[in-house]
N, C-alpha and C positions, 0 to 999 in steps of 0.2 A: 229301811227294811233290815231286820235283825241279821239275816244272812250276809248282807254286804258289810255290816259293822264287824261281824265275827271274822270275815275273810281278811279284813284290813288290820285287825288287831293282833297283838302279840300276847302269848299266854305262857305260863309255866307248864312244864311237862307233868302229866298225871303220875308217871312213874319215873323215878330218877334213872337216867340212862342216856345213851347216845343213839342217834338215828340208826346206826349200824346194828343196834341190839334188836331191832324190829324186823319182822317178816310178815307179809300178808298171808292169811290162811283162808281157805274155802271150807265152810262148814255147811254149805248148801246141800240140798237134796240131789244136786248134780254131781257131787263128789262121790265117785264110785268106790273110793277107798273106805269111806265111812260105812258103806253098805256091808262091808266085810267084818265089821266089829259090832259088838253089842253096846250101843251108845246108852242103853238104859242102865248099864253097869258103870258107875263112876270110876272104878279102878281101871277097867278096860279102856274107857274113853280117855282117862288121864294118860295112860300108857301111849295111846295114839298121839296125843298132843306133845308129850315129852319126846317121843321119837322124831316127830316132825321138827321140833325145835333143835334137837341134836343134829339132824340131817342138814338143816339150814344154817347151823352154827349161829343161832340166834337165842335171845333170852325172852323175847316177848312175841307171841303170835297175835296179830291184830286183824280184825275184819268183822263183817256181819251186817253192816247197815243195808237195809232194804233187801236182805237175803232171805229167800224162801228155804225153809229148813224142815227136815223130817224129825229132828231130835225132840220135838215137843209132843210127839204122838203118844208117849208113855204117860202123860199127865192129864188128868181131867181138868186141870186149870185151863188148858187150851182146847179141850175137846169135849165140852159139854154136849150132851145129846140133843139139847133143844136150841143150841146156838151154832152159828157158823164157825167152822174150825179156824183157829188163829195159828199162823205159821210163818208170818213175815216179820222179821226182826227190825225193831225201830231204833236200836242203839248200836254201839260198837263194843265188841268184846276184846279185852286184852288178857290173853291166856299166858300165865306165868306161874311162878312158885307161890304157894300158900304163904301168907303172912308178909308178903311184899307190901311196903308202905305206900299209901296213896296220898298225893299232894294236890292241893287246890289249884286249878289252872288260873283262877282269877279270884279277886276278893269277893266275898259274899257273906251271907249269914245263914244259920241253920233254920230252914223252913220247917222241917219235920223229919222224923225217923221212926223206924218200926222194924220188928223182926217178923218178916213175912214168911212164916214157916210153911213147910210142906214140900213134897217132891216136885221139882220143876219150878218152884217159886224163887223169889229173890233171896230169901233168908234175910239177914240184917241189911238194912237199906237206909241211906241218908239222902235227903234232898236239900240242896242249897239254893238260896234265892240270890239273884244278881241284878245289878242295874248298871248297864254299860252304855254310856253315851245316850242316856235317856230311854234305853230299851230294857224293860224288865223281862227276865226269863229265869229258868230254873235248870239245874243240872242234877241228875240222879245217879247214884252210885250203888250198885247192887252186888250181892254175893260177898258181903264183908264178914269180918269176924264179929263175934258177940261183943268183944271188948270195944269195938269201934263205936257202939251206940250207948255204952253204959254210963258215961259221964257227960254226954252231950246236953246242952241246954238250948231250948228253942230261942231263937233270936240272937244267939252268940255269934260274934264276928269270926270268920275264918279268913285269914290273910292269904294273899296270892303266894303260892309256893309253900304254904304251911302244911305239915303232915297232920292229917286229921282222921285217918282210917287205915285199915289194912285188909288185904284180900283174904277171904275165908277159905276153909277147906271143906270137903264133903264129910258128913252129910248136912252140916249146919247151913251150908251155902245154897241149899236147894237140891243137893246131891248131884252137883256138877264137878268136873275137873276145876281146880282153882283158877278163877279168872275174875276180872272186874267188868261188870256191865256199866257202860257210861252212856248217858242219854241226855240230849238237850230237849227241853220242853218249853214251849211258849205259854201254853195255857194248861194249868193243872186240873181245870174243870172241877174245882172244889175238893180234890183229893188231898190226902195227907199221909206221908210216910210210905206211899205206894203210888204207882202209876203204870199202866200197861206198857210192857216192853216188846210186845208181840201183837200183831194185828191180823185181821182177816183180809181176804182178797178184795171184798167189796168196799172195805174201809181204808184200803191201802193209800190212795191218793190223799184223802183227808188227813190221815194220821201222820203221813210223811211230811205234810205241810206244817203240821203242829210240832213235829219233832225233826228239825233239820239235821243234816249230816254232822255227827260229832267230830268228824275230821276237820271241820272248819275251825275247831279249837285245837285238836291234836296236831294237825299239820304234819302228819307222817306221809312221806312220799310213797306213792304206790309204785311198786316195781315187781 
């Protein structure tokens, strides 16, 4: 089972830093502080994140797996009139400074990449393919800089700990505060350069099974 292999394995950090640099953050619809700001405005949302980091004396705010959020209501990407609303997050977000470099947590190869443009979308995105102790799976990195995907080659090897991307800024990153969306995917279902990072209530159980908790790789202690 992939989850057991990930739990027992050791990985490189996605962002260079110490455990003390991280703080867990709540971006769910239960966070009453978010209801007081305009999260549709990337500048206002960024100010909230920056003040939160300053207050916690941290460099990276982390969280979001299996989190029910209201921040997607501004985008038709998640709220098409003829489809069930998607608001449950399938990855982990690492909120920090724009242009922070991203490191590969384990060896892999470039499966695909794309600039998924539009408000609320990923912006520049990279998907790596991995094989760990006989288990094939993928990791997705969203909200990157344009430079992150300019010189990539499908199939090229990315070594464990290698710098291969950087966190983008708004509006190119989908018009969010600077952060990295990190997601584990067992089955890409034929997709390339993109994969849903948010799901609906009725598909929650199925999609969480296909996208295990990214903290199995990150291993950031919750406190």
